Structure formats: structure tokens, C-alpha cells
C-alpha positions as CSV (number, residue, x, y, z in Angstrom):
1,M,-99.0,-38.6,-26.2
2,E,-100.6,-35.5,-27.7
3,Y,-100.4,-36.9,-31.3
4,Y,-101.7,-40.3,-30.0
5,D,-104.7,-38.4,-28.6
6,I,-105.2,-36.5,-31.8
7,F,-104.9,-39.4,-34.2
8,G,-106.3,-42.2,-32.1
9,R,-105.1,-45.7,-31.2
10,N,-105.3,-47.2,-34.7
11,N,-103.6,-44.2,-36.4
12,F,-100.4,-43.6,-34.5
13,Y,-97.1,-45.4,-34.8
14,L,-93.6,-45.0,-33.7
15,E,-91.2,-45.0,-36.7
16,M,-87.6,-46.3,-36.6
17,Q,-85.0,-46.2,-39.3
18,D,-81.4,-47.3,-39.5
19,H,-78.9,-45.4,-41.7
20,G,-75.9,-46.8,-40.0
21,F,-75.4,-44.0,-37.5
22,P,-74.5,-45.1,-33.9
23,E,-76.9,-42.5,-32.5
24,Q,-79.7,-44.0,-34.5
25,R,-79.2,-47.4,-33.0
26,T,-79.4,-45.8,-29.5
27,V,-82.6,-44.0,-30.4
28,N,-84.1,-47.2,-32.0
29,R,-83.5,-49.1,-28.7
30,E,-85.4,-46.4,-26.9
31,L,-88.2,-46.4,-29.5
32,L,-88.5,-50.2,-29.0
33,R,-88.7,-49.7,-25.2
34,L,-91.3,-46.9,-25.6
35,S,-93.3,-49.1,-28.0
36,K,-93.5,-51.8,-25.4
37,D,-94.0,-49.6,-22.4
38,L,-96.8,-47.5,-24.0
39,S,-98.3,-50.3,-26.1
40,L,-97.7,-48.3,-29.3
41,P,-97.1,-50.0,-32.7
42,L,-93.7,-49.7,-34.1
43,V,-92.8,-49.6,-37.8
44,A,-89.5,-49.8,-39.5
45,T,-89.0,-47.6,-42.6
46,T,-86.2,-46.4,-44.8
47,T,-85.5,-43.4,-46.8
48,F,-83.6,-44.0,-50.0
49,I,-81.9,-40.9,-51.3
50,I,-78.8,-40.8,-53.4
51,L,-76.7,-37.7,-52.9
52,S,-73.4,-36.6,-54.4
53,G,-70.4,-36.9,-52.0
54,S,-70.4,-33.2,-50.9
55,M,-74.1,-33.3,-50.1
56,Q,-74.0,-36.4,-47.9
57,I,-72.7,-34.5,-44.9
58,F,-75.7,-32.1,-45.1
59,R,-78.0,-35.1,-45.2
60,M,-76.4,-36.6,-42.1
61,Y,-76.8,-33.3,-40.2
62,Y,-80.4,-33.0,-41.4
63,C,-81.2,-36.5,-40.1
64,A,-79.5,-35.8,-36.8
65,F,-81.5,-32.5,-36.5
66,K,-84.8,-34.3,-37.2
67,L,-83.9,-37.0,-34.6
68,V,-83.1,-34.5,-31.9
69,R,-86.2,-32.4,-32.6
70,A,-88.4,-35.5,-32.5
71,L,-87.0,-36.5,-29.1
72,T,-87.1,-33.1,-27.5
73,P,-90.4,-32.4,-25.7
74,L,-92.2,-29.4,-27.0
75,A,-92.3,-26.4,-24.6
76,G,-95.7,-25.5,-23.2
């Protein structure tokens, strides 16, 4: 809730996306639950990036990394 405190009630949202990864669906369900439990607004967004075939795997790993990092509490 640190960012909520910094930005304030009307300036903080939970963001969900769906790029077809099963892990994203799991996270989106949790985001929906958190949104309800903490009374935080939820927004659905999309990122539209076209990559060549060999670059798509890097994009997938990058998205997974961002997701894990976002869900991992900061130490200290």
C-alpha cells in the first residue's frame, strides 16, 4: 500500500492484462480479489507490440519477469 499512500486514493489503480498466458489468468484473478478486498479500482489494459518470431520468446520472458517482480514484496 506504499504507492497508494504516495499517490492517494484517486490516483492509484491495479492494472490487469491478458496476453493469453495461463499465469496471467491466475494473476488477474488475484488482482480482481485484491481490488475487491482493498477497494482499489481495477483497469484492464493491453500492450500491442509486434515482434518477429525469434523475438517473441524474449517478450514472453520479459512479461513474466515484470509480473513476478510486481507481485514480489520489496525487502525492507
